[in-house]
N, C-alpha and C positions, 0 to 999 in steps of 0.2 A: 772530526774536530768540532767541538761545539762552538757556536757563534758566541762572541763576547758582548756583553752589555757595555754601554758608554760608562765612563768613570763618573763617580758621584761629584757634585759641585760642592766646594768647601763652604762652611758656614760663614755668615757675615762676621767680621771681626771689629769693624769700626762703624760708627754712626755715619749716615749719609750726610753729605754736604752739598749745597747748592751754590753755584757760581754763574758768571755771566757767559753768554754765547752770542756770537755774531749772527745776524740774519743772512739768509741765502741771497745771492746777488741779483737774481732776475726771476721773471715769470713769463713764460711764453704762452700762446693761446692753447686752450684745452682742446683735446681731441681724444677719440677712443684709443686705448692702448693698442700698440701693434702686437700681433700674436707672437707665438714662440717659433723657434726653428725646429719644428718637428720633434719636440722633446717628448720624453715619456709622459703620458697623461697622468696626472695625479689629482687627488682630491684635496681641497684645502678650503678652510673657512674663509669668508671675506676678509680683506685687509682691515686691520684694526688700527685706528688712529686714536690712541688714548690721550685725553687732555692731561696737561701737566698738573701736579698736585696743587691744591689751593694755596699752599704756603710758598710756592715758588714765585719768582718774579715774572712780570708780564712781558711777552715778546712784542716789540713794536713793528713786527711785519705781519702780513695777512694771516689770519687764523687758518686752521687746518681745512675748514669747509671751503669748498671751491665754488659755491654758487655766487652769482653776481652780487646778491644782496649782502654777502658775508665779506666781500673784499673791501680793502681800504679805499676811500675816495682817491681820485688821481692826485689831488693836492697833498695827500699824506704819504704818497709813495716815495721811496728813497730816490735821491738824485743820481745814484750811481758813483758818485765821488766819495761818499762817506759810507761808513759801515755802521748800520743801526745796531745798537747793543740793547741788551736788556736794561731796563730802568733800575737804577741803584737806590734803594730806600734811604731817605734821610730822616733824622730825628724830627718829631713833631711836638708842638706844645700840647698840653693835656686837653685843651678844649678842641683842638683840631683832631687829636687822636680819638676823642669820644665820638665826634661827628663821623670820622672815617669808619669807626667801629659800627655805628648805627647804619651807615650806608652799606657796609659789607654784610651786615645781618639781612637787610632787605634783599641784596643780590643772592645771598646764600639760599633764601627761600625759593628763588626762581630757578636756580641752577641745580640739577640733579647731582647728588653726591657720587663721586667716582673714586675708585681705588687709586692710591698713589702708584706711580710707576715703580717697578721693582729696581733694586740696586743693580748697577752694572760694573763689570770689571773695568779697571783702568788699563788700557792697552798702550799707554805712553811708554816708550822705551822698548817695546817688544819688537821682534824682527819685522823688517819691511817685506810686505807681501804685495807685489805689483797688482794693479787692478786694470783690467781691459773691459771694453764695452762692445758687445756684438752690434754690428750694423744690420740694417734691415735686410731681409732675405733677398729682395730684388733690387738692391742698391745699384747693381749693374744689370742692365736688361739684355735680352737676346740680340738686340741690335748693336751691342757694344758700347752702350752709352751710360754715363753715370746719371741716375735719376735724381732730380731736384738737387743739382750740384751746389748751387748757391746757398740753399737752406742747409745742406749738409755741412758745408764749410763753417757756417755760423754755429751749428751745434758742436761740431768738433772743437772750435775755439773755446767754447764755454767748458767743455769736458777738459781740455788741456789746462785752462785756468783753475779748474777744480782739483788738479793733481792727478788726473787719470793718466795711466802710463801709456795706453795704446788702445787699439781696436782690433776686433776679430771680423774677418769677412769670409763668406762662403765663395769659393771659386768653383762654379758649377760646371761639371763635365758637359752637361746638356747644352750649355750656352757656348762653350769654347770649341768643342769638337763636334758641332751640331750636325754639319751636313755630310762631310766625307771623312773617312779615316785619316788621321794624322794631319789634317788641315785645322790648325789652331788659331782662333781669333782672340788675341789678348788685349785688344784695343781698349776696351772699357776698364779693364783692371789696370792698365798702364796709367790712364788718367787718374783713377782713383788713388793708386799708390803714390803718384806724384803729389796729389793734394795732401795726402797724409804725411809724406816726407817733409813738405814745406812747413807743416804745423809741428814738426819735430815730435811726432807720435810714433810708437812702435807698432808693428803689424803681427798678428797671429792670422795665418791663412789656413783655411780648411780645404783640403782636397775632397770635394763633395762628389762622390761617385754614385750618388742616389738622386732620385727625382724629388722635386719639391712640389707638394700638392697632395691632398688626400689625408694628411695627418692633422692631429689637433694642432691648431695654431698656424697652419700654413695659409698665407694670405696671397701668395702668387702661385703660378703654375709653371714649373720648369721641368719638363720631362727629360728622360734619358736622351741621348743623341738620336736624331732622326734615323740615321743609318742603322743604329742598334735596334730601334723599335721595328724597323723593316725586317730585320732578321727574325725578331720575335714573333712576327705574324706567321712566318712559315715554320718556325721552330720555337713554340712557347715554352719549351722545357728549359730555355736559358733563364727562366724566372723561378723564384721560389713558389712552391705549390703546396696547398693544404690537402687534407685527406680526401675531400670530395672533388679535387681537381681545380679549385679556384686559383688562378695565377696572380701573383703580386708583382706588378711591373715597377715597384719602387727601386729595386736594385737587382743586380744579377745574382743568380744562384752560385753558391760556392762550389757546386758540382762542375762548373765550367772553368774553374781556375786553371786547369791544365788541359782543357779541350779546345782544339783549334776550330772554333765555330764562329768566330767574329772576323769574317773575311780573312781567314788564314792565321789569325792571331788568337792566343789564349786570353782569358780575361785578365790575368796578372800581367801579361805583356802589354795589353792595352792600358792598364793603370800605370805601368812603368814608363811607357812612351809619353804619356800625359804629364807625369811628374818630372821627367827629364826635360821635356819642353819647357815646363814652367821654370825649372831651375836655370836653364840657359837664358830664357827670355828676361828674367829678373835678377840676373847675376849681380848687378850693381847694388840691389837692395839687401842681398845677402852679405855682400862684402862690406858694406858700410853699417851693417847691424840693424837696419830698419826692420827687416823681417826677423823677428825674434824666435818664432816657432812655426812649425808646419804640423797641423793636425791631419792624420791620415784617415779618411773615411773608410770604414771596414764593414758597413752593413746598413741596415735600415736606419734612416734619419742621420746617417753618418756615424752611427754608433756601432761598436762591436756587439752585435746581436742579431738573431734571426727576426724577421718581421712578423712576430707571433701575435701581435695585437693590433691589426690594421683596422682603423675606423671604416675604411671603404668596404670591408667585409662584415660590417655590423658589430664589431667589438665595442663594448662599452665598459668603462671602469665599474667594478673591479673584476671583470672576467679573467679567467685563467689563461685565455689564449689557446692557440692550437700549434701543434708541431708542424713545421714547414720543410718537410724532406721528401715530398712525393714527386718531384721532377725526376725524369728517367736517369739523370746523371747521379744525383744523390742516391737513388734507389740501386743503381748499379754498384755504387761504393758500399752501401749497406749490405748487399748480397755478398760481396767479397769478404767483408768483415765477418759475417755469419758463417760463411764457409771456412774461413781461417780458424774460427772458434770451434768448428766441428758441429754446429747446430744450424743447419740450413733453414729450419723452420722459424728461426728468429729473424729471417731477412724480411721484416715487415715492421710497420709502425704499430703502436698500440691501438686496439680497437675499442678500448673502454676508457678513453681519455677525455670524454666529453666534447663540448664545443666551445667556441670563443667566449661565451658568457657563462659558462658553467661555474659552480663552486666546487672546490676540491672534494669535499666529503660527499658529494652527490655523484662522483665518478668512482669506478672501480680501480682506476689506475692511481689516482692521486689521494684517495682517502687514507686515513690513518690505517696502517697495516696493509695498504693496497699494493698493487703490482709494481709500483715504481721501486719497491724494495725487494722485489723477487729476483731470481737469477736472470730471467729474461729482462726485467726492468732495468736492472743495473747494467747489463750488457748494452741495451739500447741507449740509455742515458749517457754511458761513457762514450759510445760512438758519436752520438748527437753533439755532445759538448766538445768532443775531440775535433770534429769538423770545424767548429768555431776557432779553436786554438790553432789548428793547422792553417786555416785561412789567414789568421793574423800572422803567423809565422812566415808564410810565403810572401804576402804583401809587404810586411815590414822589412824583410831581407832586401827587396828591391827598393823600398823607400830609403833605406839606409845608404844604398848605393847612389841613388839619385840626389840625396841631401846629405852627402858626407860632410861631417864637421858642423852640421846644423842641428838644432834641437827639434826633435819630432815628438808627437804625442798621439795618444789614442783615447777617444772618448768611450766610456762604459756607462750604460744607462742604469739609473736607479730603480729597479723593479722591486718596490718595497711592499706591494700588496701581497697578502697571504704569507708574509715573512714569519708571522707568529704560528703558522701551522707546521706540521712535521715535514710535509713534502716540499714546501716552497713552490707550489705548482706553477705560479706565474714566472718564476725564474727559470724553471726547468724547460718550459716551452720556448723561452727566449734564448736558451742555450747555456745558462749558468747552472751547472750541476751542483747545487748548493742546498741539499736537504739538511735537516737539523744536525745530522752526524757527519757532515762533510764540509770542508771549506772549498767551495766552488770557484773562488776567486784567486787562490794561490796559483793554479796553473796559468791563469791569464797574466798575473804579475810576473811569473817566471819568463814567459815569452816576451814580455815588454822589457824585462831586465836583459834579456839576450841581445836585444838591439838597442839598448840604452834609450828607450822610449819612456816618456812620462805617461802617467795615467791621469785622465781628466774625468772626474766623477760628478754626477749631478745630485740634485735634491738635498743640498747641504743647508737649505734654509728651512726645511720642513721639520715640524715637531710631532712626535708620535701621538701626543695627547690631542692635538688638533685634528689629526686624521681619525682618531678614535671617536671624536665628537661628531664628525660629519658622516663617516662610513664605518661604524663599529663592526659591521659584518665582514669587512675587508681584511681584518686581522693584520693591518699594515703596521710597519715599524721602521720608518725611514731613519730614525736615529740609530737604531741597532744595525741596520744595513750599512749606513755610512761609517760607523765605527769599525765594522768588520772589514770593509773594503779598504779603508785608509790604512788599517794595520796590516792587512795582507800585502799592500804595496810597500809600506815602510819596512816591514819585515824582509821583503825581497830586496831592499835597498834601492828602490826607484823613487823618483820624485812624484809628487801628487799635486794636481791642480783641481779646481772645481768650478762648478757653475751653479746658479739657482735654476730650479725646475719650472717655477711659476713667476709671473711678474711680481717684483718685490719693491715696494716704496715704503715699507713699514719698519719702524725701529726694532720691533720684535724679530722680524725676519732677519734684518741686518745683524742683530746681536747673535742670533743663532749661527749665521755664517761665520762671524768672528770666533765664536766658541769652537767651531770645527776647524777654522783656519789656524788657530793658535791654542791647541788643547791645554787646559789647565793642569799644572803640576806634571806635565809629561817628563819622565825622568831623563829622556834623551834630548829634550828641547825640540822635538819635531814639530814642523809646521808646514802648511801649504806653501808651494813655491810660486803660486799665482792664483788669481781668481778672475773669471770672466763673467760680467754682469749681462744678463738677458733681460731686455735688449733696449737699444736706442729708440726712443719714441718721444713724441711731444708731451706725453703725460709725465715722463721723467723730469721735464723742465718746469713743471708747475712748482710754484714757490715751495709749498710744504714738502713735496716729494724730493725736490732737488736739495733742499736743506738737509734732509735725512741722508740722501746719497752722498753728498759732499762730506758730511760728518763721518759717514762710514768709511769713505776713502781715506780720510786722515787717520782713522783708527787702524785700518789695514796697514798703513805706512808706519805705524808706530808713533804717530804724532799725538800730542795732547789736545783734547777738546774740553771746552770750558763749562759744559752743562751737565756733567756727570753727577749722579748721586752714587758714589763709589764705595766699594769695600776693598780692603787690602787682601791680597791673595799670595 
């Protein structure tokens, strides 16, 4: 099945109009942006803050630049009790108008000319899409304490006032079951959840069965439980392994899902016991609806994928990555599959698939007309991707038992580089069998449908043209990938949520998210059922950034905002 391109945007039908907008309510101290939660690394150009058109009205809040010299004096700052609005022009007498025109001409010579902001859709009256915000990776530390609790409460109050529906938090296996099997320490999460409940926010909780550290954006280190890593020292085959034998300790190999190598338990039994303990411990939060969704970690970075592009092994964007099936448990499964097919010689991984940073057309396996489309290649890729689907099937079956009656979700990574090539090499090594003549996401959507699980997809803020400007050699197409995956999920009848892949404070990025959240002219009126913003940081609360974020939240909720230059659609 050929991948589908995004729908065209309809032409403008009315002239733009400019109206008033309230300024953002606060500004907190500047600090570096907090990194990401081990998300798929992607290329993107620097965030763009385009000035408003010269014809628009002047905002009486600090300008977009954040240097000390560019901020308003303290005496000019809003007092918090009033809402600063854009100045409304009033008629002038001819002499005053002439003087103003002369002054404007002088200013115009000093200010470089900028293109006007493009028109925007008016999302007023569109479906309500809840907005959540991810909390910092290490918000609960290994000692079971909430880090910077007072500051966090203040930030959460501001988010609540801005209309944010809730927050997402990683519940780290390595913190909770750290020392001994089935000894769970939920203390820090109890305190955190109580804070969130008192603020009347909702909770999305991630069952994070992977380590934190070693991926792009990881700013804290949270390994797998100590007792698990002890087992790994004597039996390193519990980890995913590449062709030359490098182990990836980020998560457990799917080869031990049914192997009793974890002190008498299989991997899926360990995951189930953890989830069941969480469900019992936080029963009141489920019963009163505070916990609105549980996201089930199913692989690297908590996403359903192989750890095919680990930075710790030297991977750099836009490398194709490597297959991760060389631990003895997955190799045993591959041998059985090859024997069942009647071709024991196929019980091996490809030997011409390059290395982590290869380009597809420089390998014999992924090049156009390469072995990926041979009889052996199709057998291997079918097996490799089926291991991913089978892992999701096994864990989701137990998750549905543990969280009966609750919403569950699975995160799928947006591997969009090399999407415009025939083989889609980076997707193949990650476990998504999605070459140009096959829909590799339909089987994933089907298993999620089986357990009534939602699909959470990334990179909805990225534009293909931006990727092409920065890394034209990557043949990336995030827009095409998002369109394919969202439609595969909707066609299967499952709900779809999304996240941004990179820090986003820019109106262009927010507008792209809105376009994907509420597709234009969709004949069935389909839309995302939720969006999670990555991530809470002090940078988000800087006045220009928070102004754009608060505006975005209103539009996701279907509310009117007053500074649109709109077109009818």
